[in-house]
N, C-alpha and C positions, 0 to 999 in steps of 0.2 A: 561447947566449941571454943577453941583458944581463940585470943582477942589480942589483935596489933598492938593495941595500947599498952597491953602489960607484957608484950613480946621482949625476948632478948633483941630482936632485930631492931626494935626502937630504941631500946636501951643502950645497945654497944655497936650497932652496924649501920647507923644513920649518922652522917657527919656533916659539917659545915665545908664549904669550897676550900676554905683555908687548911683545915684538919685534913683534909683527904689528901691536897697536894703536900702536907708535910709527911703524910704516911708513905707516898709512893717515893718522895725524895730520900725519905730515912731508908727504905728497903733499897732503892738504888746504892746509896752513899755505903751501905754495909757490903754489900757485892763488891764496890770499887776498892774498898779496905782490904777484901780477900785476896782481890787481883794483885793487889800492891804488895802483899806480904806473903802470898803462897804462889802466885804465877798461875793461878786457877781460881774458878768460883765455884766449881761442882761442889754441891753437898751430897755425900753419899746417903742412900735410905736403905734400910732393910724391911724385911716385910713385918716387922713388929713395929715399925716406926721409928726405929733407933737412927738418928742423924750422926753421920761421921763427917766432920768440917776437915778440909784440907789442911795439911801442916806447912808451917813456915819453911821459906826457902832459908836452907842452911849455909849455902855456899856464900863467902864473903863478898865475891865479885859480883855475884849475880850473873844470871843468864841473859845475853845480850837479846835473846828473842823475847824473853818475859818483859824487856823494857818497850818493847815495840808493841805489846798488846794493848789494845784500846777498849776501855769498857763500853757498854751501852749508855747512851745519856736517858736521862728521864723520858724524854720524848720519844726516843727509839724503844724503849721499853713499852710506852703507850701503844704505839704502832703493832709491836709482837704481841701484846694483850688482844688487841682489836681483831687482828687476824685469827687468832685462835677462838676468840669469843663468837665470830662470825662461824667458825668451824664448830662450835657446839650447836649452833642451830642447824646447820647442814646434817650433823650426825642424827640429831633428834629428828629431823624431818625426814630422812632416809629410814629411820626407825617407826615413824609414824607415832612416836610418842606425844602426849598431850602437851597442849602448852605450859602446864604446871610443872611437869619434869624439865622441859627445857628453861624456865625461868629459874628453878631450883639449882639446875647445874649452872647456869650463868653466875648466879649469886654466890654459890660455892667458890667457883673460878676467880670472881672479883675479890672476894673476901681472903682468899688464899694468897693473892699478889698484893694484898696490902701487909701481909707479913714477912713475905720473900720478893726476891728479884728474880725476873725470868732467867737472869745469869746464873742463879744458884739452882734451879729446878726447871728444866726445859718444859715450857707450857704445852707442847704436844702431849706429853705422858700426863700431866696433871689435867688437861682437859678431858681426856678420856676416864680418868678417876672419878672426876667431877659429874659426868655423865651417869657412871656406873652408880656412883652413891646417891644421885638424885632419884634414880629409880629404886633404888633399896629403900629410901626413906618416903618416897610416894607409893611404895607398895605394888612396884609394876614390876614385876619379878622377872627379870633379864640378867643371864649369867654374865660374868666377864668375858667368859670364852665366846658366848655368841655376839657380845658387843665386838670384841676383838677380831672374831671371824668375818662378822658382817662388812667391817672397814679396813680389814687385811692388817690388823696390828696385833702385835704379840699381847695376849691377853694376861700375861703373867706381870707385864710392866703395871697394868691396871691395878692388878691386886697387890703388888708392891707398894704402890704409893698409896694405898687407901688409908692406913692407920696415920701416916704422916700429913694427908689431907683433912681427917678429922680432928686430929690434934690443932693443926692450925686454924680450924674454924672454932675451935675452943668447944667443940661437940655442940655447938648451936646450929641444930640441924633442920629445924621448922623455918621454913621461908613463907614469906606472904608477897605473893604476886599481884599485879593489876587485873587479872584476867577474869577473875571472880566479880571484882569491884565493877568492870566493866558491864558484866551480865547485870548487876544489880542496879547501876544507873541507868541502864537501858530499859530495866524493867518498871523503875521509878519514872522514867521518862514517858512510859505508856501511861501510866496514871496522870502524870502531869499534862500531858497533851488531851487525856480523855479520847484516846486514840481509837480511830476506826480501822476498818480491814486495811485500807490503801495506807494508812500512816502505819499500821503495825507492819505491813511489808517493809515499808522505808526504815523503820527502826530495827528491823533484820538486817537489813544491807548494812545501816550504822555500825550494828554490832561486828560484823564480818570486818568492815574496813576498820574499826578502831581497834581490832584484834591484829591486824597488820601491822597499823600504827605502833600499837604497844611493843610488837617485836623490835621495832627500830628503837623505840625507847630504851629497851633493854640492853642495846649493845652500847648506850653511853653511860655516863657515870651516875645518871639520873637515879638508879635504884640504890646507889650510896648515900644519897642527898635528900631524897623525898620518900614520903610514906606511899604505898602502893595506892591509896584512894586517889591522892594527887596524880600519881602517873596514870591511872585510869581516867581522870577527867581531862588530863592533857590530850591522852590518845584520842577521846572522844571528841574534844574541841577540833583537834587536827582533822579528824574523819568528818565531822559535821561542817566544817570550812568547805570539804568538797562537795559534799551531798546537800547541805541546807535543809535537813530534817526538822530541827529545833532552834528557835530563837534562844541561842546558848548563855547570853548575857542575862536574859529574864530566868532561865532555868538556874544559873548561879546564883542569882538573887534568891530565888525560892530555896535553894541548898543552906543559903548562909542565915536565913530566916528561922531555920530549923532550932530548936533550943539547946541541942548539943553542939552548935557551930562553933569552932575555936577560932575563926576568921571574919573579916569583914569582907564584903564582895570585892573590893580593890585589893586587898592583902592576898585573896585567892587567886584573883586574876594574875597578879604580877608572879604569884608561884609558879601557874600554868604559863606564863610567858617565859618563864626560867627553864622550864622542862623543855618547851619548844625550842629554845635558844639552842639548847645542847644538841637536839635532834638534827636541826636545821646547820649546826656547824661541826657536826660528827665526821670525822675522817678517817678514811680507811686506808691503808698503805697501797701504794702501787706495787707492780711486780719489780720495779727497779728498787723501791725502798727495801722489798723485803729480801732480795739479793744481797743488798749491802749490810743489813742488818744480821742475817743468817750467817754470812761470813764473820762479822765480827762476833757474833754468839759463839761460833764453832770456836774460834780462836780463845774465847776465854774458859770454854769447857775443854779445849782441846789437850791439856795435860792429864785429864782423867780419863781411865780407859771404861770407865762404867756407861758412857753413852755409846762408844763402839761396841761395848757388849750386848746392848740393847739393839742395837741395829743389828748384829748379827742374828740375836734370837727373833726378832721381826722377821727379817728374811726367812729363816727358817719356818716360822709361822706362815709366811706368805706362802712359801713352798707347799707346806702341807695342806694349805687350804686349798690351792689349785687342784690338788689331788683328789680331794673330798667334794662330793657333791651335796650341798646343802641347800635348804629354803631360806636361809638367812639373807636378808636384805642388802643389796650391793650399795655399800655407803660411798659418800664423796672423799677423793683423795685429801688426805690430812696435810700434807706440805711437808 
């Protein structure tokens, strides 16, 4: 079995808060520079993953309308990512995919936008491709057409972006999520408590609530800052705070007393505090926020016809799906 300690996720995709902020700022600045030079930020993609960047404006005076274009700020990009990360969870829930697929799709989405700005590749399209790629790597065989039909989106767009997404992930496709670790900790708690029937039932409830809490953790930056075991412990501590199943401080003491422990009790508790802080301070954009951000994003992409073309293909796909009767689940509106 693969080990997180020797994984590319640990080596390449776990960052310090400062480094993560730098990556987001750098991606934003690259798009800002494109907008200034070219009057658009849209990067075209073909099915082979070949990228075509916008060309520089050649008119000496410049188009007055271009000068009015305002790029998204780093915070506005964060809101846009948050909106579509929540959509990833909605889509996966609509298809009743396992939590592992949802976590893998979210990690793909997060990693992609460490390389790119949302002003260069619209997250609506990248989000769907990440779900499709996650299904493939986790061996849940769902076609792009099924996904597209289920949520009334053009499946050709999913396929078009597949290679670009994989390249942006540097083909590091194995993702470690907190869900299996949660199950392992709960099983260990059973032994720690020498649990009887009533305590076993309480631990089962703890597992369910911790899984819900882990879903919330996955929407924050925590998966890019902490290993999955710490995410799992943080989710369990939050859930245990509501249910009171185990003396969590004593359980953490037991964990760090093991020979392979990397942290002291106080160090581990501080890391769990940091994860919980991200959950408590998570911000989801309001409808007003999204209207404003979408208006700015549309203007940044507006000089490229590719997005309009995808909209037309999407409408044709929707019209076709209305005519066909299928058993595909009806997914949430993507936005």
